[in-house]
N, C-alpha and C positions, 0 to 999 in steps of 0.2 A: 777376706770375707768382710763385707760391710754390715753394719747393724744400725737401725734407726736409733737416734738418741735425742735427748732434749738438753744435753749439757752445753755449756757455753764454749766458745772457741778462745783458746789462749791468746791474750794480748789484744783482743778487740773489745771496744766499749761503744755504747749506743746512747743516743739522746733524741728526744722529739719535743716539739713545742707548737703552740698555736700562735702563728704570726698574724692571723687575720686575713690571710690570702683567700681562704675559702669563706663563702658567705655564711656557712653553717657555724663558723667559729670552732670547728673541730681541729685537731692537730693537723698541721700542713707543712711542717718543716722538720727535717730529720738530719742527723749526723751519724756517720759511721767512722770510727777512728781506730787505727792500728797504733799500738804503742811504739812501733818502729816502722820505718818505711818498708813497704811490702813489694814483692815482685807482683806485677800486675799485667793483665791482658784484658782485651775488650772486643766486643762485636757490636756493630752499630747499624742503624737503619740503612736500607738501600733506597729509601725514598729520595728523589732528587731535591725535594724541599727539606732541608736539614735545619733543625732548630739551633738556636744560638748556643745552648749549653753543650751540644754535641760538637759544634765547631771549636769550642774551647777545650773540651775534655779529650776528644779523640787524639789530637797530637800529643797530649801529655801521656796518655795511656800507652801510645805507641812507643814511647821512650822506655816503657817497661817498669816504671816505679809509681807507686801511689801510697798515700798514708791516710787520706781522709776523703770521704764522699759526702757532699752536701746535696740533699734532695728536697725539692719542694713539690707539693701538689696544689692543684687549683689554678695554675697558670703555666702554660707550656713554654712561654718565652720563644714562640715560633712565629715567623713572619713578622718580626718586630724590627727589622732593619739593623742599621749600625748601632742604634741605641740598645737593641737587645744584646748585641755582642758586648758592648760596654758594661751593661748591667750584669751579664753572666760573669765577666771577668772581675767586676767589682765584688760580686758575691764570693767568688773564690779567694780574692785578695783579703776580704774582711775575715773570712773563715781562717785563712792561713795566719793572719795577724793575731787573732784571739787564741789560736792554738799554739802559736810560736813555732810554726813549721814553714818550709819553703812553699811559695805559692804554686810552683809546678807540681807539688805533691798533692794538690787538691783537685778532685774531680767534682764537677757540678752537673746536676741532672734536674730536669723539670718535667712535669706532666700536668695536663689540664687543658684549659681553653686556649685555642690558637688565636693569634692576632691581637692580643692585649698586652701592653707593656707591663713589665714587672712593677709592682708597687714597692719601689725601692726603699721608701721610708719605713715600711714594715720589716723588710729584711735588715735594714740598718739597726732597728731596735731589737730584733729577735735573735740574730746570729750570735751576738755576744753572750746571750743567756745559755747557749747550748753547752759549752765546755763544763760548766758547773753541774749540769744535769747528767753528764756521762756516767753510764752504769753498765757493768758487764751483763746484767740480766735484762736490759731494756730493748733487746732486739724486737720484741713483740710491739713495743711502742713505735719503732721505726716502721714496721709492717703496717701498722694502723695509719700512721701519718702520711704514707705515700699513696693511700687509696684515693681513687676518684669515684667512679661508679661501681667499684668493687663491692660485692655484698659481704665479703669476709677477707681478713688478712691472710697472706700466703707465706708460709714458712716450711722449710724442710731441713733435716740435718741427718748426717750419718757419721759414725765413728769407724775408723779403719785401723785394725791392728798393724803395728809396724815395729819390727825388732822386738825390744823388751817393753815397748809402750804402745802408744797409738796416736793418731792425729784425727782431727774432726773437720768436717766441712759443714757449713751452715749457709742456706740460701734464703733470700727474701725476694719476693716479686710482687708486682702489681699488674693488673690487666683484667679487662672484662669485655670491652668493646673495641672496635677498630683493631681486630685481631686477625692478622693474616701475614704469613712470611712475605718478604723476609724483613724484619721479624714481625712485630705486631705492636699495637700501642701498649707497650709493656716495658717495664723496667725490671731488671734482675741483678741482684748483687750477691755474690758468693764470697764468703770469707773462710779461709782455712789457715790453721796454724802449722801446716806442713811446709817443709822447704822443698820447692819444686824448681827444676831447671827452667829458666825463662822461655826458651824455645819450645820446650815440651808443654809448658803451661798454655802458650798460645795455641798450639796444635790441639791439645786436649779440649780446650774451650770450643774451638771451631768444630770439632767432631761432635761434642756433646750438644751444642746448639743445633747442629744439623738434624739430630735425631729427636729433638725436643721442641724448642721454641720455633724452629723452622719447619715443624711438621704438625702444626696446629692451625685451625682456622675457626673463626666465629662468624665473621661477616665480610671477609674479603678485602678489608681496608688495611693498608699499611701506614703506620703513623710517621710523623716527622721527628719523634723524640726517642725512638726505641734504642735501648742499649742494654747490654749485659756485661758486667764487670766481674772479674775475679781477682781477689787480693790474697796472696800467700805470704804470711809474715815469718815463717820458719821457726816460730817459738816452741813448736813441739819437740825440737831437737833431733829430728830424724836425719838420716843420711839423705842428701839431695836426691829427689826422685827424678829419674831420667827416662827418656823414651826407650822402648825396646827391652825393658826389664819387667820382672814380675811385679815390682813395686809400681812401675808405671802403669801396667795393666790394671792393678788394683785401684790406683788413683783415678784413672779414666772411667772405670766402671762406677766408682763412687760418685764422680761428677755427673755422669750420665743419669744415675739414679736420682740425684738431687734435682737436676734440671727437668727430667721427665715428670717427676712428682709435681713440681711447680707448674709445668706446662699443662698438665691435666687439671690442676686446680683452676687455671685460667679458663680452660674450656668449660669446666663445670660451672664457673662463675660468669660465663658468657651472658651478656646483658639479656635477662629474661629467659635464659636457658633452663631447661628442665632435665636434659639428658647429655651424657658424654658418650660419644660413639667412636670406636676405633674402626677405621677403614683399613683392612688388611688385604693387600693384593699379593697374590702368589702366582706362579706359573707364567710370569712375564718373560719376554726375551732376555731382559737384563734388569738390574736394579733401577736404572734410570727410567725405563718404561714403566716399571711397577709404581714408582713414585709419582710419575706423571698421571697415571690412571687414578691412583689413590687421591691425589690432589684434586683432580677433576670431579670426582664423586663427592669429596668432602666439602667442596666449595659450591656445589649446585644448590641453589635456593629451592628448587623443586624437591630435591632429595631431602634437604633439611626440614622443609615444611611437612614432608611425609613422615619424617621421624617424629615431629611434634604431634601429628595426628595419629600416630601408631598405625600408619597405612603401609602395609607390606608391598608397596608399589615397586617391584623390582625392575619394571620397565624404565623407570627414571634412572636407576643405577646403571643398567646396561647401556642406556643412551649416553649417560655422562662418560662412561668408559669409551664409548665409540667416538665421541667428538673430542677426546682428550688429546689426540695427536699421536698417541702411542700405537704400537701394532696390536690390533685386536681382531680376532676371528669370532664372530658371534656364535658360530656353531660349536665352539669349544668352551664357551664360558659357563662356569658353575658359580652359583651365588648361594651363600648361607647366611642366615641370621643366627648368631651363635652357632649351635650345632644343627640348626634346622635348614635343610636344603629347599630352596624355592625355585631354583633353576638348575638343570643338569644338561650339559651340552647344548645350551642355548634354548632349551624348552622348559616350560612350566612343569613343576612336579605335581600340581593340582591343588584343589581347594583345601584339603585336609592339612597339607603342609603349610599353606598360606595362613590358615587359622592359627597354627602353632607359632608361626613367625610373628603374627600380630601380638601374641602374648609376650614374645621376646621384646618387641618394640615398646611395650609398656613399662619395661624395666628402666631404672635410672641410668644404667650403664650396660652396654652390650657391644658386640663385635659384628661387623659385616665383613665376611670373607668373600673375595672375588678371585676365583681361580681362572686365569686366562688360558691355561692349557697349552702354552707355547714354549715354555722354557723353565729356567730355574730362578729367575729374578723375583725378589720380594721387596715390599715396601709398605710402610705404615703412615697413616695420617690420623689425627684426632680432630673431631669436629663436634659441634653442638647442634641441637635442634634450633629452628628459627620460629620464634613465638610472637604472639601479640605484644607482649611486654617489651620486646626489643624496639618496636616502633614507638611505643609510649616513652621509653627512656630516652631515646635519641631525638625525638621530636621537640623536646624541651630541655636539652642538655645544658644550655647556657642560662636558663632562667633560674 
């Protein structure tokens, strides 16, 4: 059984600094360090345009070990050619040097404006200052430093009983716009002091990402820089967690909890968003069909603008289900806003129910349930409303 906690994770320290990458002068460079090399796994963007830091980091993480993560905001180091790769490698090398660890144990990550070379003089000055600032309680500073258009920092943690003791997982993420699987313009870093079998760690991360970061959308854009990393340093002293065990099931549930909490924070922080909406599809032929329908509804701009206007326009929802490509029989569809039915067997339930649904749509968080009436398949997606402020924020992002 997991429980929410604010305690630190054994063996991890954090630091942040203002390197002058952001025009605002706010903190824009962060470091996560494990006292010992950690077992590591990662999931990366599926965009064919892959930023330089991912090209450097992915091969290292695939080797299964990592000790430090260097993250900057304000500059994505994407579409910067061979120089971008050299700069990403230089950042990792400099970080390794000042920490006294192997270069291959450093992951580098960037987020921000695309197409602008890294201001390497600023990195050269700032990176050496990070080790002296390392602190067990500075995770909040890292969460602040990796923000771009985020309205608030995103953190979550849980403690899991294990044997005579416990272990902890802590997650930090950023993301607000360009949010759409797989994955989103988002970064996620999970630290745990549990000892976890390397193969199981990779599979657990894949499963947890599928049900969280790969099940959210804000605007349908997939970034060049997306990554989620998990580092497990084993300093909790537990028996190694394996797949197919009760301990493995507990760990997977804890990881899913962390990532879903962070994913919902990203949706809540969707640029200009005022609402978080769970799209729950049931009664589909199978889980794949359910997910396809949920994704189609969640990504429809017409649906999202209706959410913003608190318009119980279920016609947009059934239309999005119909063009999703999944098996849909309109005469079997039932739609509810929270517990309020607006459609039964493909027909409107009338104005009284629609008025109740309008009240639901004014809430900051609610669920739209679509029952296809065809089978046992279920699937969820999380989306935000589409507002005037989204256009304002993204029309002058680079200014």
